LUMRO-536053 format. One record per residue (C-alpha): x, y negated, z; residue number from 0. Coordinates in nm, 4 decimals. Example, Ala and Ser with C-alpha at 12.3 -4.5 7.8 and 13.67 -1.06 7.14 Angstrom:
2
<rec px="1.2300" py="0.4500" pz="0.7800" num="0"/>
<rec px="1.3670" py="0.1060" pz="0.7140" num="1"/>
***
This chain:
304
<rec px="0.0008" py="0.0103" pz="-0.0011" num="0"/>
<rec px="0.2819" py="-0.2493" pz="0.0970" num="1"/>
<rec px="0.4510" py="-0.1826" pz="-0.2440" num="2"/>
<rec px="0.1090" py="-0.2598" pz="-0.4254" num="3"/>
<rec px="0.0666" py="-0.5827" pz="-0.2319" num="4"/>
<rec px="0.4352" py="-0.6898" pz="-0.3164" num="5"/>
<rec px="0.3985" py="-0.5948" pz="-0.6882" num="6"/>
<rec px="0.0941" py="-0.8353" pz="-0.6925" num="7"/>
<rec px="-0.1456" py="-0.5495" pz="-0.7782" num="8"/>
<rec px="-0.3373" py="-0.6073" pz="-0.4615" num="9"/>
<rec px="-0.4250" py="-0.9246" pz="-0.2624" num="10"/>
<rec px="-0.2274" py="-1.0459" pz="0.0585" num="11"/>
<rec px="-0.4923" py="-0.9505" pz="0.3051" num="12"/>
<rec px="-0.5503" py="-0.7525" pz="0.6072" num="13"/>
<rec px="-0.6176" py="-0.3886" pz="0.4499" num="14"/>
<rec px="-0.8277" py="-0.1225" pz="0.6572" num="15"/>
<rec px="-0.6309" py="0.1782" pz="0.7505" num="16"/>
<rec px="-0.7113" py="0.5369" pz="0.6316" num="17"/>
<rec px="-1.0104" py="0.7057" pz="0.8154" num="18"/>
<rec px="-0.9733" py="1.0799" pz="0.8915" num="19"/>
<rec px="-1.2704" py="1.2812" pz="0.9410" num="20"/>
<rec px="-1.3029" py="1.6467" pz="1.0420" num="21"/>
<rec px="-1.5343" py="1.8364" pz="0.8279" num="22"/>
<rec px="-1.8102" py="2.0261" pz="0.9569" num="23"/>
<rec px="-1.7894" py="2.2895" pz="0.6756" num="24"/>
<rec px="-1.4423" py="2.4519" pz="0.6408" num="25"/>
<rec px="-1.4572" py="2.4883" pz="0.2632" num="26"/>
<rec px="-1.4763" py="2.0831" pz="0.2476" num="27"/>
<rec px="-1.1139" py="2.0634" pz="0.3539" num="28"/>
<rec px="-0.9920" py="1.7562" pz="0.5264" num="29"/>
<rec px="-1.1815" py="1.4512" pz="0.3799" num="30"/>
<rec px="-1.0139" py="1.1022" pz="0.3804" num="31"/>
<rec px="-1.1839" py="0.7985" pz="0.3184" num="32"/>
<rec px="-1.0276" py="0.4564" pz="0.2667" num="33"/>
<rec px="-1.2531" py="0.1703" pz="0.2299" num="34"/>
<rec px="-1.1681" py="-0.1435" pz="-0.0206" num="35"/>
<rec px="-1.5228" py="-0.2763" pz="-0.0019" num="36"/>
<rec px="-1.5107" py="-0.4456" pz="0.3402" num="37"/>
<rec px="-1.1598" py="-0.5678" pz="0.2588" num="38"/>
<rec px="-1.3064" py="-0.7518" pz="-0.0593" num="39"/>
<rec px="-1.5634" py="-0.9224" pz="0.1565" num="40"/>
<rec px="-1.2891" py="-1.0638" pz="0.3676" num="41"/>
<rec px="-1.1093" py="-1.1977" pz="0.0822" num="42"/>
<rec px="-1.4240" py="-1.3134" pz="-0.0689" num="43"/>
<rec px="-1.4751" py="-1.5393" pz="0.2378" num="44"/>
<rec px="-1.1116" py="-1.6693" pz="0.1810" num="45"/>
<rec px="-1.1931" py="-1.7884" pz="-0.1661" num="46"/>
<rec px="-0.9919" py="-1.5111" pz="-0.3393" num="47"/>
<rec px="-1.0960" py="-1.3433" pz="-0.6600" num="48"/>
<rec px="-1.2041" py="-0.9633" pz="-0.5929" num="49"/>
<rec px="-1.2950" py="-0.6521" pz="-0.7798" num="50"/>
<rec px="-1.3247" py="-0.3687" pz="-0.5196" num="51"/>
<rec px="-1.3662" py="-0.1197" pz="-0.8292" num="52"/>
<rec px="-1.0348" py="-0.2374" pz="-1.0041" num="53"/>
<rec px="-0.8518" py="-0.2364" pz="-0.6524" num="54"/>
<rec px="-0.9640" py="0.1417" pz="-0.5895" num="55"/>
<rec px="-0.8378" py="0.2338" pz="-0.9535" num="56"/>
<rec px="-0.4901" py="0.0616" pz="-0.8903" num="57"/>
<rec px="-0.4679" py="0.2483" pz="-0.5564" num="58"/>
<rec px="-0.5451" py="0.5790" pz="-0.7332" num="59"/>
<rec px="-0.3204" py="0.5359" pz="-1.0141" num="60"/>
<rec px="-0.0397" py="0.4812" pz="-0.7634" num="61"/>
<rec px="-0.1178" py="0.7576" pz="-0.5312" num="62"/>
<rec px="0.1964" py="0.9928" pz="-0.4780" num="63"/>
<rec px="0.1554" py="1.3472" pz="-0.6078" num="64"/>
<rec px="0.0708" py="1.5491" pz="-0.3146" num="65"/>
<rec px="-0.0207" py="1.9242" pz="-0.3675" num="66"/>
<rec px="-0.2691" py="1.9101" pz="-0.1044" num="67"/>
<rec px="-0.4857" py="1.6532" pz="-0.2718" num="68"/>
<rec px="-0.7629" py="1.8451" pz="-0.4551" num="69"/>
<rec px="-0.9770" py="1.5607" pz="-0.5663" num="70"/>
<rec px="-0.9529" py="1.1778" pz="-0.5493" num="71"/>
<rec px="-1.2555" py="0.9615" pz="-0.6700" num="72"/>
<rec px="-1.3920" py="0.5931" pz="-0.6438" num="73"/>
<rec px="-1.7219" py="0.4631" pz="-0.6219" num="74"/>
<rec px="-1.8508" py="0.1155" pz="-0.4969" num="75"/>
<rec px="-1.5229" py="0.0053" pz="-0.3675" num="76"/>
<rec px="-1.4763" py="0.3384" pz="-0.1638" num="77"/>
<rec px="-1.2055" py="0.5980" pz="-0.2222" num="78"/>
<rec px="-1.2752" py="0.9577" pz="-0.1301" num="79"/>
<rec px="-0.9896" py="1.1946" pz="-0.1413" num="80"/>
<rec px="-1.0465" py="1.5697" pz="-0.0988" num="81"/>
<rec px="-0.7336" py="1.7500" pz="0.0768" num="82"/>
<rec px="-0.6618" py="2.1111" pz="0.1030" num="83"/>
<rec px="-0.8390" py="2.2797" pz="0.3957" num="84"/>
<rec px="-0.6273" py="2.2768" pz="0.6918" num="85"/>
<rec px="-0.6238" py="2.5981" pz="0.9127" num="86"/>
<rec px="-0.5303" py="2.3816" pz="1.2262" num="87"/>
<rec px="-0.8585" py="2.1917" pz="1.2011" num="88"/>
<rec px="-1.0902" py="2.4351" pz="0.9934" num="89"/>
<rec px="-1.0894" py="2.7591" pz="1.1516" num="90"/>
<rec px="-1.3415" py="2.9981" pz="1.0171" num="91"/>
<rec px="-1.5532" py="3.1907" pz="1.2783" num="92"/>
<rec px="-1.6282" py="3.5779" pz="1.2309" num="93"/>
<rec px="-1.9767" py="3.5155" pz="1.2757" num="94"/>
<rec px="-2.0121" py="3.2442" pz="1.0138" num="95"/>
<rec px="-1.8928" py="3.4122" pz="0.7013" num="96"/>
<rec px="-2.1961" py="3.2386" pz="0.5144" num="97"/>
<rec px="-2.1230" py="2.8715" pz="0.4805" num="98"/>
<rec px="-2.2699" py="2.6233" pz="0.2290" num="99"/>
<rec px="-2.1708" py="2.2900" pz="0.1338" num="100"/>
<rec px="-2.4521" py="2.0370" pz="0.0924" num="101"/>
<rec px="-2.4644" py="1.8916" pz="-0.2520" num="102"/>
<rec px="-2.6222" py="1.5772" pz="-0.1683" num="103"/>
<rec px="-2.9014" py="1.4298" pz="0.0657" num="104"/>
<rec px="-3.2402" py="1.2767" pz="0.0433" num="105"/>
<rec px="-3.2975" py="0.9197" pz="0.1027" num="106"/>
<rec px="-3.6572" py="0.9061" pz="0.2383" num="107"/>
<rec px="-3.9375" py="0.6784" pz="0.3377" num="108"/>
<rec px="-3.9660" py="0.8662" pz="0.6808" num="109"/>
<rec px="-3.6887" py="0.7748" pz="0.9169" num="110"/>
<rec px="-3.7945" py="1.0315" pz="1.1775" num="111"/>
<rec px="-3.9917" py="1.3602" pz="1.2436" num="112"/>
<rec px="-4.2991" py="1.2200" pz="1.3944" num="113"/>
<rec px="-4.5377" py="1.0891" pz="1.1151" num="114"/>
<rec px="-4.3650" py="1.3032" pz="0.8273" num="115"/>
<rec px="-4.6097" py="1.5196" pz="0.6707" num="116"/>
<rec px="-4.6117" py="1.8890" pz="0.7810" num="117"/>
<rec px="-4.6204" py="2.0249" pz="0.4196" num="118"/>
<rec px="-4.5002" py="1.8767" pz="0.0671" num="119"/>
<rec px="-4.7292" py="1.7139" pz="-0.1669" num="120"/>
<rec px="-4.9725" py="1.6299" pz="0.1264" num="121"/>
<rec px="-4.9081" py="1.2721" pz="0.0413" num="122"/>
<rec px="-4.8424" py="1.1649" pz="-0.2957" num="123"/>
<rec px="-4.7011" py="0.8300" pz="-0.1717" num="124"/>
<rec px="-4.4286" py="0.9864" pz="0.0412" num="125"/>
<rec px="-4.1228" py="0.9108" pz="-0.1677" num="126"/>
<rec px="-3.7479" py="0.9800" pz="-0.1651" num="127"/>
<rec px="-3.4308" py="0.9920" pz="-0.3668" num="128"/>
<rec px="-3.2308" py="1.3043" pz="-0.3810" num="129"/>
<rec px="-2.8576" py="1.1635" pz="-0.4148" num="130"/>
<rec px="-2.5703" py="1.3984" pz="-0.5355" num="131"/>
<rec px="-2.2316" py="1.3827" pz="-0.3921" num="132"/>
<rec px="-1.9340" py="1.2623" pz="-0.5782" num="133"/>
<rec px="-1.8108" py="1.6238" pz="-0.6385" num="134"/>
<rec px="-2.1065" py="1.7380" pz="-0.8108" num="135"/>
<rec px="-2.0925" py="1.6686" pz="-1.1723" num="136"/>
<rec px="-2.4126" py="1.4645" pz="-1.3189" num="137"/>
<rec px="-2.4393" py="1.7176" pz="-1.6011" num="138"/>
<rec px="-2.6067" py="1.9502" pz="-1.3526" num="139"/>
<rec px="-2.9189" py="1.7173" pz="-1.4092" num="140"/>
<rec px="-2.9248" py="1.8158" pz="-1.7845" num="141"/>
<rec px="-3.2791" py="1.9303" pz="-1.8701" num="142"/>
<rec px="-3.4283" py="1.8934" pz="-1.5271" num="143"/>
<rec px="-3.6115" py="1.5960" pz="-1.6423" num="144"/>
<rec px="-3.8286" py="1.8283" pz="-1.8508" num="145"/>
<rec px="-4.0073" py="1.9597" pz="-1.5503" num="146"/>
<rec px="-4.2821" py="1.7715" pz="-1.3383" num="147"/>
<rec px="-4.1770" py="1.9524" pz="-1.0080" num="148"/>
<rec px="-3.8581" py="2.0881" pz="-0.8322" num="149"/>
<rec px="-3.7838" py="2.3037" pz="-0.5368" num="150"/>
<rec px="-3.5594" py="2.1425" pz="-0.2786" num="151"/>
<rec px="-3.3566" py="2.3680" pz="-0.0629" num="152"/>
<rec px="-3.2600" py="2.1790" pz="0.2535" num="153"/>
<rec px="-3.1240" py="2.2096" pz="0.5988" num="154"/>
<rec px="-3.3321" py="2.1076" pz="0.8994" num="155"/>
<rec px="-3.0562" py="1.8785" pz="1.0563" num="156"/>
<rec px="-3.2629" py="1.7317" pz="1.3105" num="157"/>
<rec px="-3.4252" py="2.0364" pz="1.4600" num="158"/>
<rec px="-3.3897" py="1.9452" pz="1.8320" num="159"/>
<rec px="-3.4621" py="2.2980" pz="1.9980" num="160"/>
<rec px="-3.1407" py="2.4648" pz="2.0940" num="161"/>
<rec px="-3.3237" py="2.7664" pz="2.2300" num="162"/>
<rec px="-3.4647" py="2.9877" pz="1.9443" num="163"/>
<rec px="-3.8535" py="3.0533" pz="2.0041" num="164"/>
<rec px="-3.9952" py="3.4082" pz="1.8718" num="165"/>
<rec px="-4.3503" py="3.2416" pz="1.8852" num="166"/>
<rec px="-4.4699" py="2.9099" pz="1.8146" num="167"/>
<rec px="-4.7965" py="2.7053" pz="1.8014" num="168"/>
<rec px="-4.9046" py="2.5976" pz="1.4502" num="169"/>
<rec px="-5.0853" py="2.2820" pz="1.4291" num="170"/>
<rec px="-5.4097" py="2.4136" pz="1.3073" num="171"/>
<rec px="-5.4585" py="2.6925" pz="1.5530" num="172"/>
<rec px="-5.5577" py="2.4655" pz="1.8542" num="173"/>
<rec px="-5.2662" py="2.6278" pz="2.0750" num="174"/>
<rec px="-5.2787" py="2.9758" pz="1.9541" num="175"/>
<rec px="-4.9201" py="3.1328" pz="1.8799" num="176"/>
<rec px="-4.7927" py="3.3223" pz="1.5826" num="177"/>
<rec px="-4.4610" py="3.4737" pz="1.5142" num="178"/>
<rec px="-4.1940" py="3.2350" pz="1.3873" num="179"/>
<rec px="-4.1490" py="3.4168" pz="1.0656" num="180"/>
<rec px="-4.5482" py="3.3654" pz="1.0236" num="181"/>
<rec px="-4.5115" py="3.0048" pz="1.0155" num="182"/>
<rec px="-4.3132" py="2.7125" pz="0.8563" num="183"/>
<rec px="-4.1666" py="2.5601" pz="1.1705" num="184"/>
<rec px="-3.8402" py="2.4304" pz="1.1590" num="185"/>
<rec px="-3.6828" py="2.5884" pz="1.4541" num="186"/>
<rec px="-3.5544" py="2.9038" pz="1.3119" num="187"/>
<rec px="-3.2618" py="3.1424" pz="1.3277" num="188"/>
<rec px="-3.0956" py="2.9604" pz="1.0169" num="189"/>
<rec px="-3.2676" py="2.5987" pz="0.9971" num="190"/>
<rec px="-3.3256" py="2.6202" pz="0.6374" num="191"/>
<rec px="-3.6258" py="2.4703" pz="0.4465" num="192"/>
<rec px="-3.7978" py="2.4968" pz="0.1301" num="193"/>
<rec px="-4.0127" py="2.2030" pz="-0.0179" num="194"/>
<rec px="-4.1863" py="2.1511" pz="-0.3528" num="195"/>
<rec px="-4.1708" py="1.7992" pz="-0.4624" num="196"/>
<rec px="-4.2966" py="1.6123" pz="-0.7766" num="197"/>
<rec px="-3.9970" py="1.4883" pz="-0.9825" num="198"/>
<rec px="-4.0656" py="1.1138" pz="-1.1030" num="199"/>
<rec px="-3.7407" py="1.0155" pz="-1.2726" num="200"/>
<rec px="-3.3674" py="1.0855" pz="-1.2839" num="201"/>
<rec px="-3.1162" py="0.8030" pz="-1.3062" num="202"/>
<rec px="-2.7388" py="0.8719" pz="-1.2899" num="203"/>
<rec px="-2.6675" py="1.0912" pz="-0.9747" num="204"/>
<rec px="-3.0335" py="1.0327" pz="-0.8322" num="205"/>
<rec px="-3.3430" py="1.2127" pz="-0.8833" num="206"/>
<rec px="-3.6759" py="1.0244" pz="-0.7554" num="207"/>
<rec px="-3.9214" py="1.2412" pz="-0.5963" num="208"/>
<rec px="-4.2793" py="1.1974" pz="-0.4261" num="209"/>
<rec px="-4.4834" py="1.4274" pz="-0.2279" num="210"/>
<rec px="-4.2069" py="1.4882" pz="0.0231" num="211"/>
<rec px="-4.2090" py="1.6044" pz="0.3843" num="212"/>
<rec px="-3.8356" py="1.5308" pz="0.4523" num="213"/>
<rec px="-3.6856" py="1.2836" pz="0.6914" num="214"/>
<rec px="-3.3972" py="1.0495" pz="0.5909" num="215"/>
<rec px="-3.0477" py="1.1786" pz="0.5498" num="216"/>
<rec px="-3.1990" py="1.5536" pz="0.5171" num="217"/>
<rec px="-2.8964" py="1.7655" pz="0.3588" num="218"/>
<rec px="-3.0073" py="1.9358" pz="0.0336" num="219"/>
<rec px="-2.8385" py="2.2678" pz="-0.0314" num="220"/>
<rec px="-2.9844" py="2.3221" pz="-0.3692" num="221"/>
<rec px="-3.2523" py="2.1872" pz="-0.6482" num="222"/>
<rec px="-3.4356" py="2.4604" pz="-0.8777" num="223"/>
<rec px="-3.7239" py="2.3797" pz="-1.1030" num="224"/>
<rec px="-4.0716" py="2.4870" pz="-1.0340" num="225"/>
<rec px="-4.1579" py="2.7758" pz="-1.2796" num="226"/>
<rec px="-4.5208" py="2.9147" pz="-1.3574" num="227"/>
<rec px="-4.4248" py="3.2406" pz="-1.1847" num="228"/>
<rec px="-4.4189" py="3.0290" pz="-0.8569" num="229"/>
<rec px="-4.7828" py="3.0374" pz="-0.8845" num="230"/>
<rec px="-4.9640" py="3.3573" pz="-0.8023" num="231"/>
<rec px="-5.2983" py="3.4407" pz="-0.9499" num="232"/>
<rec px="-5.3711" py="3.6970" pz="-0.6620" num="233"/>
<rec px="-5.2405" py="3.6368" pz="-0.2982" num="234"/>
<rec px="-5.3330" py="3.6502" pz="0.0763" num="235"/>
<rec px="-5.2903" py="3.4492" pz="0.3677" num="236"/>
<rec px="-5.4385" py="3.4086" pz="0.7047" num="237"/>
<rec px="-5.7944" py="3.2684" pz="0.7255" num="238"/>
<rec px="-5.6873" py="2.9489" pz="0.9272" num="239"/>
<rec px="-5.4834" py="2.8459" pz="0.6257" num="240"/>
<rec px="-5.7539" py="2.8217" pz="0.3926" num="241"/>
<rec px="-5.9741" py="2.6146" pz="0.6363" num="242"/>
<rec px="-6.0167" py="2.2398" pz="0.4982" num="243"/>
<rec px="-5.8058" py="1.9853" pz="0.6720" num="244"/>
<rec px="-5.9884" py="1.7339" pz="0.8607" num="245"/>
<rec px="-5.9082" py="1.3937" pz="0.7115" num="246"/>
<rec px="-5.9888" py="1.0787" pz="0.9374" num="247"/>
<rec px="-6.0883" py="0.7531" pz="0.8080" num="248"/>
<rec px="-5.8309" py="0.5032" pz="0.8529" num="249"/>
<rec px="-5.9199" py="0.1311" pz="0.8266" num="250"/>
<rec px="-5.6969" py="-0.1781" pz="0.8598" num="251"/>
<rec px="-5.7725" py="-0.4475" pz="1.0981" num="252"/>
<rec px="-5.6842" py="-0.8146" pz="0.9720" num="253"/>
<rec px="-5.4104" py="-0.8155" pz="1.2234" num="254"/>
<rec px="-5.2585" py="-0.5076" pz="1.0924" num="255"/>
<rec px="-5.2571" py="-0.6107" pz="0.7279" num="256"/>
<rec px="-5.1058" py="-0.9422" pz="0.8307" num="257"/>
<rec px="-4.8161" py="-0.7611" pz="1.0063" num="258"/>
<rec px="-4.7507" py="-0.5506" pz="0.6898" num="259"/>
<rec px="-4.7658" py="-0.8782" pz="0.4928" num="260"/>
<rec px="-4.4935" py="-1.0198" pz="0.7107" num="261"/>
<rec px="-4.2625" py="-0.7311" pz="0.6891" num="262"/>
<rec px="-4.2954" py="-0.7194" pz="0.3429" num="263"/>
<rec px="-4.2160" py="-1.0820" pz="0.2913" num="264"/>
<rec px="-3.8954" py="-1.0475" pz="0.5410" num="265"/>
<rec px="-3.7861" py="-0.7058" pz="0.4755" num="266"/>
<rec px="-3.6647" py="-0.5119" pz="0.1598" num="267"/>
<rec px="-3.8636" py="-0.1855" pz="0.1020" num="268"/>
<rec px="-3.6652" py="0.0742" pz="-0.0987" num="269"/>
<rec px="-3.9576" py="0.2845" pz="-0.2180" num="270"/>
<rec px="-4.2494" py="0.0416" pz="-0.2384" num="271"/>
<rec px="-4.2980" py="-0.2581" pz="-0.4601" num="272"/>
<rec px="-4.6403" py="-0.3446" pz="-0.3712" num="273"/>
<rec px="-4.8385" py="-0.3934" pz="-0.0468" num="274"/>
<rec px="-5.1247" py="-0.1498" pz="-0.1617" num="275"/>
<rec px="-4.8612" py="0.1385" pz="-0.2011" num="276"/>
<rec px="-4.7223" py="0.0729" pz="0.1309" num="277"/>
<rec px="-5.0677" py="0.0563" pz="0.3032" num="278"/>
<rec px="-5.1533" py="0.3744" pz="0.1161" num="279"/>
<rec px="-4.8645" py="0.5915" pz="0.2656" num="280"/>
<rec px="-4.9568" py="0.4558" pz="0.6153" num="281"/>
<rec px="-5.3224" py="0.5656" pz="0.5543" num="282"/>
<rec px="-5.2214" py="0.9075" pz="0.4236" num="283"/>
<rec px="-5.0059" py="0.9773" pz="0.7189" num="284"/>
<rec px="-5.2551" py="0.8569" pz="0.9989" num="285"/>
<rec px="-5.5702" py="1.0382" pz="0.8077" num="286"/>
<rec px="-5.3893" py="1.3702" pz="0.8765" num="287"/>
<rec px="-5.3092" py="1.2910" pz="1.2473" num="288"/>
<rec px="-4.9451" py="1.3424" pz="1.2738" num="289"/>
<rec px="-5.0102" py="1.4179" pz="1.6635" num="290"/>
<rec px="-4.8435" py="1.7287" pz="1.8118" num="291"/>
<rec px="-5.0401" py="2.0299" pz="1.9111" num="292"/>
<rec px="-4.9478" py="1.9385" pz="2.2883" num="293"/>
<rec px="-5.0793" py="1.6057" pz="2.2725" num="294"/>
<rec px="-5.4065" py="1.7144" pz="2.0790" num="295"/>
<rec px="-5.4632" py="1.9639" pz="2.3671" num="296"/>
<rec px="-5.3819" py="1.7177" pz="2.6459" num="297"/>
<rec px="-5.6360" py="1.4783" pz="2.5071" num="298"/>
<rec px="-5.8738" py="1.7359" pz="2.4202" num="299"/>
<rec px="-5.8748" py="1.6594" pz="2.0625" num="300"/>
<rec px="-6.0270" py="1.9662" pz="1.8585" num="301"/>
<rec px="-5.7678" py="2.0823" pz="1.5875" num="302"/>
<rec px="-5.9621" py="2.1972" pz="1.2744" num="303"/>
***
């Protein structure tokens, strides 16, 4: 870095140090991230011309030839360097022979579990963006726009139960229990989920989807297109599954509408361009009553 500054390829400023992070998945290797973008903000305040991407390219082109560097890339003023796995840091456990690298994550309109639909496609206004990681080639998306729906295989990364439960209480059984494998509860032996979503559009490394039931930053393991064979003409399921879902009528008070308008005028909404769509996602979530079984039983609310 010092040589690049002295040669005039980088500006005279206080550069941030390398940031080392231990990976959670051993196959990732040791990941180094060097942030150029924040440094460019500092130089901009000093009145200096700055181009973070150009700086990244200069740094990458002058990296020493180190065998342990497997991959180096730059995007939006951030350099990511993937190093060879370090046995001192990443030691595989015999009981974790199967390990998977998430291919990306979903940026979701839902920030927490409460209020997130219990099944996908329950709310057509529930929107999100699947963002691929840098090491995934965008050619993987070729042909996916020909499908209307895709399956997302993901990780329940915020499943808070440390103890596995053999039986759980499905929301529609009013407190009755069922075996975990007879439900879609997130507290499983392996916290893996499957969700069918509508594919709205594809842009660069991103897939815009709707009808989601995933919270923000959910790791995505794989994407598979919906196939006609996924829809069976004959199948069997418990009687309670076929019961109609009780939908509450949701009306907005004038004060609620004024607060929505205030937020719309003062904050940027990533997934909603107009107030009507925003009101509809709130209406859809509340009409299906996101309360837990425990809360409904406590307040003697009948679950249908």
